[in-house]
C-alpha positions in Angstrom: -47.0 20.1 23.7 -42.8 19.3 24.5 -41.6 15.9 24.5 -38.8 15.3 26.9 -36.1 12.9 26.3 -34.4 11.3 29.0 -31.2 10.9 29.1 -29.6 6.7 29.4 -28.8 6.5 33.3 -24.6 6.9 33.1 -21.9 5.9 36.0 -18.7 8.1 35.7 -19.9 9.7 32.5 -20.2 5.9 31.0 -23.6 4.5 29.7 -24.5 1.0 31.0 -23.4 -0.6 27.4 -20.1 0.8 27.4 -19.2 -0.6 30.6 -20.8 -4.3 30.1 -20.2 -4.2 26.0 -17.2 -1.8 25.0 -14.8 -2.0 27.7 -14.7 -6.1 28.1 -14.4 -5.2 23.8 -11.6 -2.9 24.2 -9.9 -4.7 26.8 -9.7 -8.0 25.0 -8.5 -6.2 21.9 -6.0 -4.6 23.7 -5.0 -7.8 25.8 -4.0 -9.2 22.2 -2.3 -6.0 21.2 -0.2 -6.5 24.4 0.1 -10.5 23.7 1.4 -9.7 19.9 3.8 -6.8 20.8 5.0 -8.4 24.3 6.0 -12.0 22.2 8.4 -9.0 20.0 9.3 -7.1 23.3 9.9 -10.1 25.1 12.6 -11.1 22.1 14.6 -7.9 22.2 14.4 -8.0 26.3 16.4 -11.4 26.1 19.0 -9.7 23.8 19.6 -6.7 25.2 19.9 -8.7 28.6 22.7 -11.1 27.6 24.5 -8.4 25.9 23.6 -5.7 29.2 24.3 -8.4 31.5 26.9 -11.3 30.6 30.1 -11.9 31.7 32.8 -13.8 30.2 35.3 -13.8 32.5 33.3 -15.4 35.2 31.0 -17.7 32.2 28.1 -16.0 32.9 25.1 -15.3 31.1 21.8 -13.3 31.7 20.1 -16.7 31.3 21.6 -17.8 34.1 20.0 -14.8 36.0 16.2 -15.3 35.1 15.5 -16.8 38.4 17.4 -17.1 41.8 19.8 -20.1 41.1 19.8 -23.3 43.6 23.1 -23.8 45.6 24.3 -27.1 44.4 24.1 -29.8 47.1 27.6 -32.0 46.3 30.4 -31.2 48.8 32.9 -29.2 47.4 35.4 -29.7 50.3 35.4 -33.5 49.7 38.9 -35.5 51.2 39.7 -36.8 48.2 41.8 -39.6 49.8 39.4 -40.5 52.6 36.9 -40.9 50.2 39.2 -43.2 47.7 39.5 -45.4 50.8 36.1 -45.6 51.4 35.3 -46.7 47.8 37.8 -49.8 48.1 37.0 -50.6 51.4 32.8 -50.5 50.5 34.5 -52.6 46.9 36.4 -55.4 49.1 33.3 -55.7 51.2 31.5 -56.2 48.1 28.5 -54.3 50.0 26.0 -52.6 47.6 26.6 -49.6 46.1 25.8 -46.5 49.0 25.6 -43.7 46.1 26.0 -42.5 42.1 30.1 -43.1 42.3 30.0 -46.2 44.1 27.6 -47.3 41.2 29.3 -45.6 38.8 32.4 -48.2 39.5 30.1 -51.2 40.9 30.5 -52.7 37.3 34.2 -53.1 37.0 37.6 -53.4 38.4 39.6 -50.5 38.8 42.8 -49.6 40.1 43.6 -47.1 43.1 44.9 -44.8 40.7 42.2 -44.9 37.8 39.5 -44.6 41.5 41.4 -41.9 42.7 41.5 -39.6 39.7 37.7 -39.8 39.1 37.0 -38.7 42.7 39.6 -35.9 42.1 37.6 -35.5 38.8 34.1 -35.0 41.0 35.5 -33.0 43.4 37.0 -30.9 40.7 33.5 -30.8 38.8 31.6 -30.0 42.3 33.6 -26.9 42.5 33.7 -25.5 39.6 29.3 -25.8 39.8 29.8 -23.9 43.2 32.1 -21.7 41.9 29.5 -20.5 38.8 26.9 -20.6 41.5 28.9 -18.0 43.4 29.3 -15.8 40.5 25.7 -15.9 39.5 24.5 -14.7 43.1 27.3 -12.2 43.0 26.0 -10.7 39.8 22.2 -10.5 40.3 22.4 -7.0 41.6 18.9 -5.1 41.9 19.0 -3.5 38.7 19.4 -7.5 37.3 16.5 -8.2 39.2 14.2 -5.2 38.0 15.3 -5.6 34.4 14.3 -9.8 34.5 10.9 -8.9 36.3 10.2 -6.5 33.3 11.3 -9.5 31.2 9.7 -12.3 32.6 6.3 -10.6 33.0 6.2 -10.1 29.1 7.1 -13.9 29.3 4.7 -14.4 31.1 1.7 -12.7 29.3 3.0 -14.2 25.8 3.0 -17.6 27.5 -0.8 -16.7 28.7 -1.9 -15.8 25.0 -0.2 -18.7 23.6 -2.1 -21.0 26.2 -5.5 -19.2 25.8 -5.8 -18.0 22.5 -9.5 -19.9 22.1 -10.5 -18.6 25.7 -9.7 -15.0 24.0 -11.4 -15.5 20.9 -14.7 -17.7 22.5 -15.2 -14.2 25.2 -14.4 -12.3 22.9 -17.1 -13.7 20.5 -19.7 -14.1 24.1 -19.2 -10.2 24.2 -20.0 -9.0 20.9 -22.5 -11.7 19.7 -25.0 -10.5 22.4 -24.3 -7.1 21.6 -24.9 -8.1 18.2 -28.3 -10.1 18.7 -29.3 -7.1 21.5 -28.8 -4.6 18.6 -30.6 -6.6 15.5 -27.0 -5.7 13.5 -26.6 -9.3 12.4 -26.0 -9.6 8.8 -28.9 -10.1 6.4 -30.9 -9.7 3.1 -32.5 -6.4 4.6 -32.0 -4.6 7.7 -35.3 -4.7 9.9 -37.5 -1.7 9.8 -41.3 -3.2 10.4 -42.2 -4.8 13.6 -42.6 -8.1 11.9 -38.8 -7.6 10.8 -37.7 -7.3 14.2 -40.2 -10.0 15.2 -39.0 -12.4 12.5 -35.1 -11.8 13.1 -36.1 -12.7 17.1 -38.1 -16.0 16.1 -35.3 -17.3 13.6 -32.4 -16.5 16.4 -34.6 -18.0 18.7 -34.5 -21.2 16.8 -31.0 -21.3 15.5 -29.6 -20.1 18.8 -32.1 -23.1 20.4 -30.3 -25.5 18.2 -26.7 -24.6 18.8 -27.2 -24.6 22.7 -29.4 -28.3 22.5 -26.1 -29.3 20.3 -23.6 -27.6 22.6 -25.1 -29.9 26.1 -25.4 -33.3 23.8 -21.1 -32.2 22.4 -20.4 -32.1 26.2 -22.3 -35.1 27.3 -21.2 -36.9 24.4 -17.2 -35.6 25.3 -17.4 -36.9 28.9 -19.4 -39.9 28.2 -15.9 -41.2 25.9 -14.4 -41.6 28.7 -11.6 -39.0 28.2 -10.9 -36.7 30.3 -11.6 -33.2 29.3 -8.8 -30.7 28.2 -11.0 -28.0 28.6 -14.1 -28.2 30.1 -14.6 -24.6 30.4 -15.1 -24.2 27.1 -18.0 -26.5 27.0 -19.7 -24.1 29.5 -19.0 -21.4 27.7 -20.3 -22.1 24.3 -23.7 -23.4 26.7 -23.7 -19.5 28.2 -23.3 -18.1 25.1 -25.8 -20.1 23.0 -28.1 -19.9 26.2 -28.1 -16.4 26.3 -28.4 -15.8 22.5 -31.3 -17.8 23.3 -32.7 -15.9 26.3 -32.5 -12.3 24.7 -34.5 -13.7 21.1 -37.1 -15.4 23.1 -37.3 -12.2 25.1 -37.5 -10.4 22.0 -40.3 -12.5 20.7 -42.3 -11.9 23.5 -42.2 -8.4 24.1 -41.0 -7.3 19.7 -39.5 -3.7 18.8 -42.1 -1.5 18.3 -40.3 1.5 18.9 -38.8 3.8 16.0 -40.3 1.4 13.3 -42.2 2.5 10.6 -45.1 0.4 10.4 -46.2 -3.8 11.0 -44.9 -4.8 7.6 -45.7 -8.1 6.0 -44.5 -11.4 7.0 -43.6 -12.4 3.4 -40.6 -9.3 3.4 -40.0 -9.9 6.9 -38.0 -12.8 5.5 -35.5 -10.5 4.1 -34.8 -9.6 7.8 -33.5 -13.2 8.8 -30.4 -13.0 9.8 -27.6 -15.2 7.8 -26.4 -16.3 11.0 -29.8 -17.5 12.0 -30.9 -19.5 8.6 -27.4 -21.1 8.4 -28.0 -22.1 12.6 -31.4 -23.4 11.4 -30.4 -25.5 8.0 -27.0 -26.7 9.2 -29.2 -27.9 12.7 -31.8 -29.4 11.3 -29.8 -31.4 8.8 -27.8 -33.0 11.7 -31.1 -33.6 13.6 -32.7 -35.6 10.9 -29.1 -37.6 10.5 -29.2 -38.6 14.0 -26.1 -36.9 14.9 -26.9 -33.5 17.1 -23.8 -32.6 18.5 -22.6 -32.3 14.9 -23.7 -28.5 15.5 -21.4 -27.5 17.7 -19.0 -29.8 16.7 -18.4 -27.5 13.4 -19.2 -24.1 15.2 -15.8 -25.4 18.1 -13.9 -26.2 14.9 -13.4 -21.8 14.8 -11.0 -22.5 18.1 -8.7 -24.6 15.7 -7.7 -21.5 14.4 -8.1 -18.8 16.8 -5.2 -16.9 15.4 -7.2 -15.7 11.8 -10.9 -14.7 14.0 -8.7 -12.4 16.1 -6.4 -11.2 13.3 -9.8 -10.3 11.4 -11.1 -8.7 15.1 -7.9 -6.4 15.1 -8.4 -5.2 11.0 -12.0 -4.4 11.9 -11.0 -2.4 15.1 -8.2 -0.1 12.2 -11.2 0.5 10.5 -13.1 2.3 12.6 -9.9 4.0 13.9 -9.6 5.1 10.7 -13.3 6.5 10.4 -12.3 8.4 13.5 -9.7 10.7 11.9 -9.1 12.8 9.1 -6.5 10.5 7.4 -8.8 9.6 4.3 -9.8 13.6 4.0 -5.7 14.9 4.1 -5.3 12.1 1.4 -8.3 13.0 -0.4 -7.1 17.1 -0.6 -3.9 15.8 -2.3 -6.2 14.5 -5.1 -8.4 17.4 -5.4 -6.6 19.9 -6.9 -6.5 17.8 -10.1 -10.3 18.1 -10.9 -10.6 14.7 -11.5 -13.2 13.2 -13.0 -15.4 10.7 -10.6 -14.6 7.8 -12.3 -10.8 8.4 -12.5 -10.8 9.8 -8.9 -12.8 6.3 -7.7 -10.3 4.1 -9.7 -7.5 5.9 -8.1 -9.1 4.9 -4.5 -10.1 2.1 -5.3 -6.0 1.2 -6.2 -5.1 2.6 -2.7 -7.5 0.7 -1.3 -6.0 -2.2 -2.5 -2.7 -2.4 -0.3 -5.1 -2.5 3.3 -7.3 -5.0 1.7 -4.5 -7.1 1.0 -2.9 -7.1 4.6 -6.9 -7.9 6.2 -6.8 -10.9 3.3 -10.6 -11.1 3.3 -12.6 -8.4 1.0 -15.7 -8.3 3.4 -13.4 -7.0 6.4 -12.2 -4.2 4.2 -15.7 -3.9 3.3 -16.7 -3.0 7.0 -13.8 -1.2 7.8 -13.2 1.6 5.6 -16.3 1.0 3.0 -18.0 4.2 4.7 -15.3 6.2 3.6 -15.0 4.8 0.3 -18.9 5.4 -0.6 -18.8 9.3 1.2 -15.9 10.1 -0.9 -16.7 8.9 -4.2 -20.0 10.8 -3.5 -18.6 13.8 -2.3 -16.5 14.2 -5.9 -19.6 14.2 -8.1 -20.4 10.3 -8.1 -23.5 9.3 -8.0 -25.2 6.9 -5.3 -25.5 4.2 -7.2 -22.2 4.4 -8.3 -20.4 4.9 -5.6 -22.1 1.9 -3.9 -21.0 -0.1 -6.7 -17.4 1.2 -5.7 -17.9 0.2 -2.3 -19.1 -3.4 -2.6 -15.8 -4.0 -5.3 -13.6 -2.1 -2.7 -12.3 -4.8 -1.2 -12.1 -7.4 -3.9 -8.9 -6.0 -5.9 -6.7 -7.1 -3.2 -7.1 -10.1 -2.1 -4.5 -11.8 -4.6 -2.1 -9.3 -3.4 1.0 -10.0 -0.9 0.8 -10.6 1.8 -2.8 -11.7 2.0 -4.3 -14.4 4.8 -6.6 -15.9 2.3 -3.3 -16.7 0.3 -1.1 -17.8 3.0 -4.1 -20.0 4.2 -4.4 -21.8 0.8 -0.6 -22.3 0.8 -0.7 -23.7 4.2 -3.4 -26.1 3.0 -2.2 -27.2 -0.4 1.5 -28.1 -0.9 1.1 -28.0 -4.9 1.7 -24.1 -4.7 3.6 -21.8 -3.1 3.1 -18.4 -1.6 5.3 -16.9 -3.8 3.9 -18.6 -7.1 0.4 -16.8 -5.8 1.9 -13.8 -5.6 3.3 -13.3 -8.5 0.7 -14.3 -10.4 -1.8 -12.2 -8.2 0.1 -9.1 -9.0 -1.1 -9.7 -12.8 -5.0 -10.5 -11.7 -5.0 -7.5 -10.3 -4.0 -5.5 -12.7 -6.2 -7.1 -14.9 -8.9 -6.7 -12.4 -8.5 -3.2 -11.5 -7.9 -2.0 -15.3 -11.2 -3.7 -15.6 -13.2 -1.9 -13.6 -11.3 1.4 -14.7 -12.3 0.3 -18.7 -16.3 -0.2 -17.1 -16.3 3.2 -15.2 -15.0 5.3 -18.2 -17.6 3.3 -20.5 -20.6 4.7 -17.9 -18.9 8.3 -18.0 -21.2 10.7 -19.5 -19.5 14.1 -18.8 -16.6 15.3 -20.5 -14.3 16.8 -17.5 -10.7 18.2 -18.2 -8.3 17.8 -16.1 -6.6 20.7 -14.2 -3.3 21.7 -15.8 0.1 20.7 -13.6 1.0 24.3 -13.5 -2.4 24.7 -11.7 -2.5 21.5 -9.9 0.5 20.9 -8.2 1.2 23.6 -6.2 -1.9 23.3 -4.6 -1.1 19.6 -4.1 2.3 20.4 -2.3 0.3 22.5 0.1 -2.2 20.0 0.6 0.5 17.2 1.3 2.4 19.5 3.9 -0.8 18.8 6.9 -0.3 15.1 5.9 3.1 15.0 6.5 2.9 14.2 10.3 0.8 11.4 9.9 3.1 9.9 7.4 5.8 10.6 9.6 3.8 8.7 12.8 3.4 5.6 9.7 7.3 5.7 9.6 8.2 6.4 13.0 5.8 3.4 14.2 6.7 1.0 11.5 10.5 1.7 11.5 10.1 0.7 15.2 8.5 -2.3 15.3 11.2 -3.1 11.8 14.9 -2.1 13.8 13.7 -1.8 17.2 11.7 -4.9 17.6 13.5 -6.3 14.8 9.9 -7.2 13.4 9.1 -6.2 9.9 5.4 -5.3 8.4 4.2 -8.9 7.0 1.4 -10.7 7.1 2.5 -12.1 10.1 2.8 -8.8 12.0 0.5 -6.8 10.5 -2.3 -7.5 12.7 -0.5 -6.5 15.3 1.0 -3.6 14.2 -2.1 -1.9 12.1 -4.1 -1.5 14.9 -0.9 -0.2 17.2 -0.3 2.5 14.2 -4.4 3.4 13.7 -4.1 4.5 17.6 -0.9 6.4 17.3 -2.1 8.3 13.9 -5.2 8.8 15.8 -4.0 10.4 18.6 -1.4 12.6 16.7 -4.8 13.4 14.0 -6.5 14.7 17.1 -4.2 16.4 18.9 -3.5 18.4 15.5 -6.8 18.9 14.8 -7.5 20.6 18.2 -5.0 23.1 17.5 -6.1 24.0 13.6 -7.8 26.5 12.5 -11.6 26.2 12.0 -12.5 27.1 9.0 -16.2 27.8 8.0 -16.0 27.2 4.3 -14.6 23.8 4.6 -16.5 20.8 3.4 -16.6 17.5 5.2 -18.2 14.1 4.2 -21.2 13.4 6.2 -19.2 10.2 8.1 -17.1 12.9 9.6 -20.1 14.1 11.7 -19.9 10.8 13.4 -15.7 11.9 14.5 -15.4 12.7 18.4 -13.3 15.6 19.1 -10.9 14.0 21.7 -8.9 11.1 21.5 -10.4 8.6 24.5 -13.9 9.9 22.9 -12.6 9.0 19.7 -11.0 5.6 20.7 -14.4 4.7 22.6 -16.7 5.6 19.4 -14.5 3.7 17.3 -14.3 0.6 20.1 -18.0 0.8 20.1 -18.7 0.8 16.2 -16.5 -2.4 16.1 -18.4 -3.9 18.3 -21.3 -5.0 16.1 -19.4 -5.7 13.3 -17.2 -7.5 15.6 -20.0 -10.0 16.1 -21.9 -10.1 12.8 -18.9 -10.9 11.0 -17.2 -13.3 13.0 -20.7 -15.2 14.0 -21.2 -15.0 10.2 -17.5 -17.0 9.9 -18.6 -19.6 12.9 -21.6 -20.8 10.9 -19.9 -20.8 7.7 -17.8 -23.7 9.5 -21.2 -25.3 9.7 -22.5 -25.4 6.8 -19.1 -26.6 5.2 -19.5 -29.7 7.8 -23.2 -30.4 5.8 -21.7 -30.3 2.2 -18.7 -32.7 3.6 -21.0 -35.0 5.4 -23.4 -35.3 2.8 -20.8 -36.2 0.2 -22.5 -33.8 -2.5 -19.6 -33.0 -4.1 -19.0 -37.1 -4.7 -21.7 -36.7 -6.9 -19.5 -34.6 -9.4 -17.4 -36.3 -12.0 -14.2 -37.0 -10.7 -12.8 -36.6 -14.8 -14.2 -34.7 -17.2 -14.2 -35.1 -21.2 -11.9 -32.1 -21.5 -10.2 -29.5 -19.5 -12.3 -26.5 -20.7 -15.2 -28.6 -19.5 -13.5 -29.4 -15.8 -12.6 -25.4 -15.3 -16.2 -24.4 -16.5 -17.5 -26.7 -13.9 -15.4 -25.8 -11.0 -15.7 -22.3 -11.9 -19.4 -22.1 -11.6 -19.4 -23.8 -8.3 -16.7 -21.4 -6.8 -19.1 -19.2 -7.6 -21.7 -20.8 -6.1 -19.5 -21.5 -3.0 -19.0 -17.8 -2.8 -22.5 -16.8 -2.9 -23.3 -18.4 0.5 -19.9 -18.9 2.4 -17.8 -16.8 3.8 -14.0 -17.2 2.3 -11.9 -19.0 5.4 -14.3 -21.6 6.1 -15.0 -21.8 1.9 -10.9 -22.2 1.1 -10.8 -25.3 4.0 -13.5 -27.1 2.1 -12.6 -26.2 -1.4 -9.1 -27.6 -0.3 -10.6 -31.1 0.8 -13.4 -31.6 -2.0 -12.8 -29.7 -5.3 -9.5 -29.1 -5.4 -8.1 -32.6 -6.2 -11.0 -32.4 -9.0 -8.6 -29.7 -10.5 -5.9 -31.4 -10.6 -7.1 -34.8 -11.5 -8.2 -33.2 -15.1 -5.0 -31.3 -16.0 -5.5 -28.1 -14.4 -2.2 -26.3 -13.1 -2.7 -25.9 -9.1 -1.4 -22.0 -9.6 -4.0 -21.3 -12.4 -6.5 -22.8 -10.2 -6.4 -21.0 -7.3 -6.0 -18.0 -8.9 -9.7 -18.7 -10.5 -10.8 -19.9 -7.1 -10.2 -16.4 -5.7 -11.9 -14.4 -8.3 -15.0 -16.8 -8.5 -15.3 -16.0 -4.7 -15.2 -12.5 -5.1 -17.6 -12.6 -8.3 -19.7 -14.9 -5.8 -20.0 -12.5 -2.8 -21.6 -9.8 -5.1 -24.2 -12.6 -6.2 -27.8 -12.9 -4.6 -29.6 -14.3 -2.9 -26.7 -13.6 -0.3 -24.0 -11.0 -2.2 -22.2 -10.9 1.1 -20.2 -7.7 0.3 -23.4 -6.1 -0.8 -24.6 -7.0 2.5 -22.1 -5.2 4.6 -21.7 -2.2 2.4 -25.6 -1.8 3.1 -24.5 -2.5 6.7 -22.2 0.1 6.4 -23.4 2.7 4.6 -26.9 2.9 6.1 -30.1 2.2 5.1 -31.2 5.2 4.8 -28.7 5.8 1.8 -29.6 2.7 0.3 -33.1 3.6 0.0 -32.3 6.9 -0.6 -30.3 6.1 -3.8 -32.7 3.6 -4.9 -35.5 6.3 -4.9 -33.2 8.4 -6.8 -32.8 6.6 -10.3 -36.4 4.6 -9.6 -37.6 6.2 -12.9 -33.8 6.1 -14.7 -33.1 2.8 -17.1 -32.6 -0.6 -15.8 -28.6 0.0 -16.4 -29.3 3.2 -13.8 -31.3 1.5 -11.7 -29.4 -1.8 -10.8 -25.7 -0.1 -11.4 -24.8 -1.2 -8.3 -25.3 -4.6 -8.9 -24.5 -4.9 -12.8 -21.0 -3.0 -12.6 -19.0 -5.2 -10.1 -20.7 -7.9 -10.9 -19.9 -7.3 -14.8 -16.4 -6.3 -14.1 -15.7 -9.6 -11.8 -17.6 -11.8 -14.2 -15.3 -11.0 -17.2 -12.6 -11.1 -15.3 -13.2 -14.1 -14.1 -13.9 -15.9 -17.4 -10.2 -14.3 -18.5 -8.4 -15.4 -15.7 -10.3 -18.9 -15.8 -10.1 -19.6 -20.0 -7.1 -17.1 -20.7 -4.5 -19.4 -19.4 -5.9 -22.6 -21.3 -6.0 -20.6 -24.6 -2.5 -19.7 -24.2 -1.9 -23.2 -23.2 -4.0 -24.7 -25.9 -1.9 -22.1 -29.0 1.2 -23.2 -28.0 0.8 -26.7 -28.2 -0.7 -26.0 -31.9 3.4 -24.1 -32.7 4.2 -27.4 -31.0 2.6 -29.8 -33.2 3.0 -27.5 -36.3 
């Protein structure tokens, strides 16, 4: 019997999810790019407008022509003698001042000569204003009108974006969160695959969404009762709409659970692993605020995300750029330049992680990089002979090395919240921390190597490497061209501020070029492509559409997690649990040990941005009071957080690795080593944990040991 699978209905070649989810998402992402680029372009348009349209002789500048001038209302043909006589007569009769000139001279006696001079000066100024008006009108040519229309359009776009970033973020969060909930893509310990897994996820999401919805309603009521007009009432309604829709979707899934495509019924105990972190954080925080008679607290802390709208919007752009990268051959071409050397899997993985440090630094969050490029790293390590467990370990740790490098957004955030440190100080010592952690990974990788590998001689490898560089050169040229355009044409160099705007544009250009070149390249039957290449689309538009579709669930899951991390931080803050810790320790060693453990625990449960805000206001003062150098403290914090993201029970980077690599790959990897030794069975956990644990101990206590030794030398 043949089963006929009906294709989903399409409108103009697009499915309903693409129209309702992917299209709004890419529209919002492009709007963010246009707003960011529009600001840069507007500044240059003003500059070129002044250069092209100014007239030094007529004293006309471009800014005077950005709108039609208004004709002056004063009389340039005023009769001076008649006006002087009128003023003198008015003063003689001691009449009330009739206009500004009368008021100017009403308080003091003035002889006729001075009065006449004042009237002459006023008339001269009036004539000058009329002359300037005539000059400006004369210079407003059709070319100027066309130019200023373009310039003011960019200004309007930039102004709209600056004033409505919270609205754009909330709309993006609404669309992506709905898609994430519909597709069961929220981050959890184990993705649902049994019937009860899906039902447990729906039940917990229903409870969390209901708590969020009721809190949003209460928050609106409290704000209205305060008697102060609401600045943006639509924000309250959008929050209620978002949580109400999530609740409706989840309740529907409870009533009609997913059964198609599942692997059986499963058990309720195992289904607990499928509870989304979003739901667990929402339930815990919501119950806490209800028990403490603060029902609006959940919505208050959730809405704090709108206080920093740029950060989640930038993370969304980074995720999109990563998905665009997956659709291109850029990584394949780069790897082709290294393959002629026949490096060992361990050495090649080390080189890949070093290369991954730079994009991690620009994204500023290890989890974001794992989402964006984790699948690429996993399959490339597998392609060169690395074991699946080793590849998973490398993927989980891929975003942990570069968070301390310039221009990490986390480091910038730390300097914004803490005046005790500067970005130059943190980036300077961050370079040493990067050398330490990368070296520790290299040493650990070499210790696990069991086979002797002979690296190819330069005489053989170098010519082949040079041949493989040739297909990469157009991509490099495209990168240089885009960065050069922003740097020189728009006077905006690539840095931590401009990177969220430039990198997605860069990836769109590179992807477009790559698809054009790929369509002209001859197909080689013998060429082997990594498995993730099967998801690449052939054309430019299909590739961008596929990348955006994949971006949707990642944005909804990660920003949703960031949003609920704010509520966990609120629980910790209001519970005053931090106050239970000693404010003064017996020694700096004890203080450092306590703070290290506390940071690791925070990293195990919280998203990095929310954790930075919490630490700045609570634990950082404890470190300063106990004699720990602020730069030393924050370097330790960054490493401790990265260790926490690798540790159960949450292990955020491991969960994101599972999400981007796929549950089937994880199961196959575990099955592959089920009869191996303990170390090999859990290598994907043990290797990154060991590397970051040793690095944390060195970063935390190494400077204290150096200070202690120097102090002993001083005493001697």
